[in-house]
PASEBA-1860 file (N, C-alpha, C; in nm, 3 decimals):
! residues 196
1> MKTYLKLL> -0.338/8.073/1.591/-0.382/8.017/1.718/-0.513/7.940/1.700 ~ -0.606/8.000/1.620/-0.734/7.933/1.597/-0.712/7.800/1.525 ~ -0.622/7.799/1.430/-0.593/7.677/1.356/-0.535/7.571/1.450 ~ -0.449/7.613/1.540/-0.389/7.522/1.637/-0.498/7.460/1.726 ~ -0.592/7.540/1.775/-0.702/7.490/1.859/-0.792/7.394/1.782 ~ -0.823/7.430/1.657/-0.906/7.340/1.575/-0.837/7.206/1.555 ~ -0.706/7.210/1.527/-0.631/7.087/1.508/-0.628/7.005/1.637 ~ -0.611/7.070/1.749/-0.608/7.002/1.878/-0.743/6.936/1.908
9> VYLIGIFL> -0.854/7.007/1.887/-0.988/6.951/1.908/-1.011/6.833/1.814 ~ -0.968/6.846/1.689/-0.982/6.740/1.591/-0.906/6.615/1.634 ~ -0.780/6.632/1.679/-0.699/6.518/1.723/-0.757/6.452/1.848 ~ -0.807/6.531/1.941/-0.870/6.475/2.061/-0.993/6.393/2.022 ~ -1.073/6.446/1.928/-1.191/6.374/1.880/-1.155/6.240/1.818 ~ -1.053/6.238/1.734/-1.009/6.113/1.672/-0.958/6.017/1.778 ~ -0.883/6.066/1.875/-0.833/5.982/1.983/-0.948/5.918/2.061 ~ -1.050/5.997/2.093/-1.164/5.944/2.167/-1.239/5.838/2.088
17> LTSCNIGN> -1.262/5.864/1.961/-1.331/5.766/1.877/-1.250/5.639/1.863 ~ -1.121/5.650/1.847/-1.034/5.534/1.837/-1.034/5.456/1.967 ~ -1.031/5.525/2.079/-1.033/5.459/2.210/-1.160/5.379/2.228 ~ -1.273/5.436/2.191/-1.401/5.365/2.204/-1.401/5.241/2.116 ~ -1.350/5.252/1.997/-1.347/5.141/1.904/-1.256/5.030/1.955 ~ -1.142/5.065/2.010/-1.050/4.965/2.065/-1.116/4.893/2.182 ~ -1.189/4.964/2.266/-1.257/4.902/2.380/-1.355/4.796/2.335 ~ -1.429/4.818/2.228/-1.525/4.722/2.180/-1.459/4.596/2.127
25> KNTSVVTI> -1.336/4.606/2.078/-1.267/4.490/2.024/-1.220/4.397/2.136 ~ -1.218/4.443/2.260/-1.174/4.361/2.372/-1.289/4.297/2.447 ~ -1.410/4.308/2.393/-1.527/4.256/2.460/-1.613/4.179/2.362 ~ -1.655/4.059/2.401/-1.752/3.987/2.320/-1.886/4.058/2.333 ~ -1.954/4.074/2.222/-2.087/4.134/2.223/-2.182/4.037/2.156 ~ -2.272/3.980/2.235/-2.371/3.884/2.185/-2.507/3.926/2.237 ~ -2.602/3.940/2.145/-2.739/3.976/2.184/-2.834/3.862/2.147 ~ -2.941/3.852/2.226/-3.045/3.752/2.201/-3.179/3.821/2.215
33> KPYTLNEE> -3.270/3.789/2.123/-3.405/3.842/2.131/-3.503/3.734/2.090 ~ -3.628/3.744/2.136/-3.729/3.646/2.096/-3.752/3.652/1.945 ~ -3.788/3.539/1.888/-3.820/3.532/1.746/-3.965/3.486/1.733 ~ -4.043/3.561/1.659/-4.183/3.525/1.637/-4.195/3.461/1.500 ~ -4.252/3.341/1.498/-4.269/3.269/1.373/-4.374/3.336/1.286 ~ -4.351/3.335/1.154/-4.456/3.381/1.064/-4.556/3.266/1.043 ~ -4.660/3.292/0.970/-4.768/3.194/0.953/-4.719/3.063/0.889 ~ -4.635/3.076/0.787/-4.583/2.956/0.719/-4.494/2.874/0.813
41> EQMLISKT> -4.408/2.942/0.889/-4.321/2.873/0.985/-4.403/2.802/1.092 ~ -4.508/2.868/1.141/-4.596/2.807/1.241/-4.659/2.679/1.186 ~ -4.702/2.683/1.060/-4.764/2.567/0.999/-4.664/2.452/0.988 ~ -4.540/2.483/0.947/-4.438/2.380/0.936/-4.407/2.317/1.072 ~ -4.391/2.400/1.174/-4.359/2.352/1.308/-4.474/2.267/1.364 ~ -4.597/2.304/1.332/-4.712/2.228/1.383/-4.709/2.084/1.335 ~ -4.640/2.055/1.228/-4.631/1.918/1.173/-4.524/1.834/1.242 ~ -4.445/1.894/1.332/-4.337/1.819/1.397/-4.383/1.742/1.520
49> GVSSIHYF> -4.499/1.778/1.574/-4.547/1.710/1.694/-4.500/1.774/1.823 ~ -4.415/1.876/1.815/-4.372/1.945/1.936/-4.483/2.041/1.978 ~ -4.533/2.023/2.100/-4.651/2.099/2.142/-4.619/2.241/2.189 ~ -4.505/2.262/2.255/-4.471/2.395/2.308/-4.325/2.425/2.280 ~ -4.300/2.538/2.212/-4.162/2.573/2.180/-4.150/2.725/2.166 ~ -4.036/2.777/2.210/-4.004/2.919/2.194/-3.875/2.931/2.115 ~ -3.869/3.035/2.032/-3.751/3.060/1.948/-3.687/3.193/1.984 ~ -3.556/3.200/1.960/-3.479/3.320/1.989/-3.376/3.337/1.876
57> VMNGKLLE> -3.334/3.462/1.853/-3.233/3.492/1.753/-3.111/3.551/1.824 ~ -2.994/3.498/1.789/-2.869/3.543/1.850/-2.784/3.611/1.743 ~ -2.726/3.727/1.780/-2.637/3.802/1.692/-2.515/3.848/1.771 ~ -2.402/3.863/1.702/-2.285/3.919/1.767/-2.159/3.840/1.738 ~ -2.056/3.873/1.816/-1.924/3.809/1.798/-1.867/3.772/1.933 ~ -1.800/3.657/1.934/-1.727/3.610/2.052/-1.578/3.632/2.030 ~ -1.509/3.677/2.132/-1.363/3.681/2.126/-1.310/3.537/2.132 ~ -1.188/3.517/2.086/-1.130/3.383/2.083/-1.126/3.317/2.220
65> NDDLHYEV> -1.105/3.395/2.326/-1.092/3.337/2.460/-1.225/3.332/2.535 ~ -1.337/3.358/2.466/-1.470/3.350/2.528/-1.547/3.231/2.475 ~ -1.646/3.188/2.551/-1.727/3.072/2.513/-1.871/3.097/2.557 ~ -1.961/3.019/2.503/-2.101/3.021/2.546/-2.135/2.885/2.605 ~ -2.197/2.887/2.721/-2.247/2.764/2.782/-2.398/2.763/2.767 ~ -2.450/2.657/2.706/-2.593/2.635/2.690/-2.630/2.527/2.791 ~ -2.727/2.555/2.878/-2.762/2.458/2.982/-2.912/2.448/3.002 ~ -2.956/2.326/3.027/-3.092/2.300/3.071/-3.080/2.245/3.212
73> EIYKNGEL> -3.148/2.311/3.306/-3.145/2.269/3.447/-3.285/2.229/3.490 ~ -3.290/2.126/3.574/-3.418/2.076/3.625/-3.421/2.096/3.777 ~ -3.525/2.165/3.823/-3.544/2.191/3.965/-3.669/2.120/4.014 ~ -3.659/2.055/4.130/-3.774/1.989/4.192/-3.795/2.054/4.328 ~ -3.914/2.112/4.347/-3.947/2.184/4.470/-3.841/2.288/4.506 ~ -3.793/2.358/4.405/-3.697/2.467/4.427/-3.552/2.425/4.436 ~ -3.524/2.296/4.434/-3.386/2.247/4.446/-3.336/2.194/4.313 ~ -3.213/2.233/4.277/-3.152/2.185/4.154/-3.126/2.035/4.166
81> TDQKLGSY> -3.173/1.959/4.069/-3.148/1.814/4.069/-3.015/1.788/3.999 ~ -2.973/1.664/3.999/-2.850/1.628/3.930/-2.875/1.604/3.781 ~ -3.000/1.616/3.739/-3.033/1.599/3.598/-3.009/1.732/3.527 ~ -2.919/1.729/3.431/-2.878/1.853/3.365/-2.831/1.820/3.223 ~ -2.860/1.908/3.130/-2.807/1.899/2.995/-2.717/2.019/2.975 ~ -2.608/2.001/2.903/-2.522/2.116/2.879/-2.435/2.099/2.756 ~ -2.395/2.211/2.703/-2.306/2.212/2.588/-2.216/2.334/2.599 ~ -2.090/2.317/2.569/-1.997/2.428/2.568/-1.888/2.400/2.465
89> GEIQKSFK> -1.797/2.492/2.447/-1.693/2.478/2.345/-1.746/2.525/2.210 ~ -1.810/2.642/2.213/-1.870/2.699/2.092/-1.763/2.719/1.985 ~ -1.780/2.652/1.872/-1.686/2.663/1.761/-1.711/2.792/1.684 ~ -1.838/2.822/1.665/-1.876/2.942/1.591/-1.844/3.065/1.675 ~ -1.784/3.166/1.616/-1.748/3.287/1.689/-1.826/3.409/1.642 ~ -1.901/3.393/1.533/-1.980/3.503/1.480/-2.122/3.454/1.455 ~ -2.220/3.532/1.496/-2.359/3.491/1.487/-2.440/3.598/1.414 ~ -2.516/3.557/1.316/-2.606/3.649/1.245/-2.740/3.578/1.232
97> DTLLSFGV> -2.837/3.626/1.310/-2.971/3.568/1.311/-2.967/3.416/1.334 ~ -2.880/3.374/1.424/-2.866/3.232/1.459/-2.982/3.193/1.552 ~ -3.052/3.086/1.516/-3.168/3.044/1.594/-3.131/2.962/1.716 ~ -3.197/2.991/1.826/-3.194/2.910/1.948/-3.339/2.872/1.975 ~ -3.361/2.760/2.042/-3.499/2.721/2.072/-3.504/2.640/2.201 ~ -3.621/2.642/2.263/-3.646/2.558/2.380/-3.789/2.510/2.371 ~ -3.804/2.379/2.369/-3.937/2.321/2.359/-3.953/2.203/2.451 ~ -4.078/2.178/2.485/-4.112/2.065/2.570/-4.235/1.999/2.509
105> NDLTTSSN> -4.229/1.869/2.499/-4.340/1.794/2.444/-4.382/1.689/2.545 ~ -4.509/1.687/2.583/-4.560/1.589/2.679/-4.606/1.465/2.604 ~ -4.553/1.351/2.645/-4.588/1.224/2.583/-4.651/1.133/2.688 ~ -4.757/1.064/2.652/-4.824/0.970/2.743/-4.813/0.830/2.684 ~ -4.765/0.737/2.765/-4.751/0.599/2.719/-4.884/0.526/2.732 ~ -4.891/0.405/2.681/-5.014/0.325/2.689/-5.048/0.290/2.834 ~ -4.948/0.293/2.922/-4.973/0.265/3.065/-4.999/0.395/3.143 ~ -5.029/0.504/3.071/-5.061/0.636/3.129/-4.947/0.701/3.206
113> KHFLDILA> -4.824/0.667/3.174/-4.710/0.738/3.230/-4.682/0.858/3.142 ~ -4.645/0.972/3.206/-4.615/1.094/3.132/-4.464/1.114/3.125 ~ -4.418/1.147/3.006/-4.278/1.180/2.984/-4.269/1.314/2.914 ~ -4.168/1.392/2.950/-4.139/1.516/2.881/-4.024/1.494/2.786 ~ -4.042/1.532/2.662/-3.932/1.543/2.568/-3.881/1.685/2.582 ~ -3.758/1.703/2.626/-3.699/1.835/2.646/-3.604/1.861/2.530 ~ -3.629/1.970/2.456/-3.552/2.001/2.336/-3.491/2.140/2.348 ~ -3.359/2.149/2.333/-3.290/2.278/2.341/-3.202/2.295/2.218
121> GQPGGLMS> -3.245/2.384/2.128/-3.171/2.409/2.006/-3.063/2.513/2.028 ~ -2.949/2.491/1.965/-2.834/2.581/1.976/-2.764/2.583/1.840 ~ -2.664/2.667/1.821/-2.599/2.676/1.689/-2.544/2.542/1.638 ~ -2.494/2.458/1.726/-2.434/2.331/1.684/-2.531/2.216/1.669 ~ -2.658/2.237/1.698/-2.752/2.128/1.686/-2.860/2.133/1.792 ~ -2.892/2.015/1.847/-3.004/2.002/1.939/-2.964/1.915/2.058 ~ -2.989/1.965/2.179/-2.976/1.883/2.299/-3.116/1.831/2.330 ~ -3.126/1.705/2.367/-3.258/1.652/2.401/-3.247/1.549/2.511
129> SSKEHEMT> -3.356/1.536/2.584/-3.362/1.440/2.693/-3.509/1.412/2.723 ~ -3.535/1.303/2.790/-3.671/1.271/2.833/-3.673/1.259/2.984 ~ -3.783/1.298/3.043/-3.798/1.291/3.188/-3.940/1.249/3.222 ~ -3.951/1.145/3.305/-4.084/1.103/3.352/-4.134/1.206/3.453 ~ -4.265/1.232/3.451/-4.322/1.327/3.546/-4.465/1.289/3.582 ~ -4.514/1.346/3.690/-4.650/1.321/3.736/-4.731/1.450/3.741 ~ -4.688/1.552/3.671/-4.756/1.681/3.676/-4.893/1.673/3.607 ~ -4.988/1.749/3.660/-5.122/1.752/3.602/-5.152/1.885/3.532
137> AWGLSSMI> -5.073/1.987/3.562/-5.087/2.117/3.495/-4.948/2.171/3.471 ~ -4.927/2.235/3.356/-4.795/2.287/3.323/-4.804/2.396/3.219 ~ -4.693/2.468/3.203/-4.687/2.574/3.103/-4.543/2.607/3.069 ~ -4.524/2.663/2.951/-4.393/2.702/2.902/-4.394/2.853/2.878 ~ -4.292/2.922/2.928/-4.285/3.068/2.914/-4.149/3.112/2.863 ~ -4.150/3.214/2.778/-4.027/3.282/2.741/-3.991/3.374/2.857 ~ -3.864/3.380/2.891/-3.820/3.463/3.003/-3.769/3.599/2.958 ~ -3.760/3.621/2.827/-3.720/3.752/2.776/-3.825/3.798/2.675
145> DNKVTLVK> -3.847/3.928/2.669/-3.946/3.979/2.574/-3.889/4.087/2.482 ~ -3.758/4.113/2.494/-3.694/4.208/2.402/-3.545/4.171/2.392 ~ -3.471/4.247/2.316/-3.329/4.217/2.295/-3.250/4.237/2.423 ~ -3.164/4.137/2.453/-3.081/4.139/2.573/-2.937/4.113/2.531 ~ -2.843/4.189/2.587/-2.701/4.167/2.563/-2.645/4.081/2.675 ~ -2.574/3.975/2.637/-2.516/3.887/2.738/-2.407/3.961/2.815 ~ -2.404/3.936/2.946/-2.302/3.992/3.034/-2.219/3.875/3.085 ~ -2.088/3.889/3.079/-2.000/3.778/3.115/-2.031/3.725/3.255
153> DEPLYLAA> -2.041/3.594/3.264/-2.062/3.517/3.388/-2.200/3.539/3.451 ~ -2.292/3.602/3.379/-2.429/3.618/3.428/-2.522/3.540/3.337 ~ -2.584/3.432/3.388/-2.671/3.352/3.301/-2.792/3.431/3.254 ~ -2.829/3.408/3.130/-2.953/3.464/3.076/-3.050/3.348/3.060 ~ -3.159/3.354/3.135/-3.261/3.250/3.127/-3.353/3.282/3.009 ~ -3.354/3.193/2.910/-3.432/3.217/2.790/-3.576/3.172/2.805 ~ -3.597/3.053/2.861/-3.733/2.999/2.871/-3.740/2.905/2.991 ~ -3.862/2.883/3.039/-3.882/2.794/3.153/-4.014/2.719/3.137
161> WVGTTKET> -4.012/2.593/3.174/-4.131/2.509/3.180/-4.159/2.484/3.327 ~ -4.282/2.503/3.371/-4.318/2.475/3.511/-4.434/2.378/3.513 ~ -4.434/2.293/3.617/-4.541/2.196/3.631/-4.580/2.177/3.776 ~ -4.705/2.133/3.796/-4.757/2.110/3.930/-4.852/1.991/3.929 ~ -4.869/1.929/4.045/-4.969/1.823/4.059/-5.101/1.882/4.108 ~ -5.101/2.010/4.138/-5.224/2.078/4.178/-5.303/2.114/4.053 ~ -5.423/2.165/4.072/-5.507/2.197/3.956/-5.467/2.326/3.887 ~ -5.397/2.414/3.958/-5.353/2.540/3.898/-5.211/2.571/3.943
169> FQSGYDDI> -5.147/2.660/3.872/-5.016/2.709/3.914/-5.008/2.858/3.885 ~ -4.921/2.923/3.958/-4.906/3.068/3.945/-4.824/3.102/3.822 ~ -4.857/3.214/3.760/-4.777/3.264/3.649/-4.744/3.410/3.677 ~ -4.661/3.469/3.594/-4.627/3.610/3.608/-4.529/3.639/3.720 ~ -4.423/3.561/3.728/-4.323/3.582/3.832/-4.234/3.701/3.798 ~ -4.185/3.767/3.903/-4.095/3.882/3.885/-3.955/3.838/3.842 ~ -3.912/3.720/3.886/-3.778/3.674/3.852/-3.774/3.522/3.847 ~ -3.670/3.469/3.789/-3.657/3.325/3.769/-3.647/3.250/3.902
177> QSMIKNNE> -3.580/3.309/4.000/-3.565/3.240/4.128/-3.701/3.220/4.197 ~ -3.791/3.316/4.187/-3.926/3.300/4.244/-4.000/3.190/4.171 ~ -3.985/3.184/4.041/-4.050/3.079/3.963/-4.000/2.942/4.005 ~ -3.869/2.928/4.018/-3.810/2.800/4.058/-3.856/2.760/4.197 ~ -3.854/2.855/4.289/-3.887/2.828/4.430/-4.033/2.788/4.449 ~ -4.123/2.844/4.369/-4.267/2.826/4.392/-4.334/2.721/4.305 ~ -4.256/2.636/4.238/-4.317/2.531/4.156/-4.257/2.395/4.190 ~ -4.339/2.293/4.174/-4.294/2.157/4.204/-4.185/2.111/4.108
185> LTIVYKIT> -4.201/2.145/3.980/-4.103/2.106/3.880/-4.080/2.224/3.787 ~ -3.954/2.264/3.771/-3.919/2.374/3.682/-3.800/2.329/3.597 ~ -3.812/2.353/3.467/-3.704/2.320/3.374/-3.668/2.450/3.303 ~ -3.542/2.491/3.312/-3.502/2.619/3.253/-3.393/2.596/3.148 ~ -3.393/2.684/3.048/-3.289/2.687/2.945/-3.217/2.820/2.961 ~ -3.085/2.811/2.982/-3.007/2.934/3.003/-2.882/2.931/2.918 ~ -2.829/3.049/2.894/-2.705/3.065/2.820/-2.617/3.163/2.899 ~ -2.488/3.132/2.905/-2.395/3.215/2.981/-2.269/3.241/2.899
193> LVDS> -2.228/3.366/2.892/-2.101/3.405/2.830/-1.992/3.389/2.934 ~ -1.890/3.308/2.903/-1.784/3.277/3.000/-1.647/3.282/2.932 ~ -1.541/3.280/3.014/-1.406/3.261/2.961/-1.393/3.115/2.918 ~ -1.317/3.089/2.809/-1.300/2.951/2.766/-1.207/2.876/2.858
END
């Protein structure tokens, strides 16, 4: 009888472990965390002319029927503009320390017009765009400070640039929507796990 009970407990344990493992195979698991440059990397990046940039590392696997959408959205006075950058149709399905980045570089022309170079790095390359602006104060912030697992159909905001024509702007927002609502110009970089 004892042998029968031991065998039964053993089989139930194997069944539970197998069930958990099967469940993980039906779900894409992708994590993203901030990446801190070492001293040599900082020195190399400083030679590129990009003034503000944040890096992130992505790890995990995508199921065949899942995709990642990389998007840069521009908000003016809290409203989404029609200016948008995006990329989807991720070819790569497995990620190991894959770099993502979001940077903004302020350029001033000889006629004193200001332009932002918006740079969004992803596994397949770089999305970039330029936008004229009249902001007098601005800042770039990472929106995550530790490892985050993507949840299907929920955007993960990686970084945001905010600008104002006033002399100061608020920092330390509780959430991305407050940041967008309370700034004259907000540019965000987000990634979303979706069905293909």
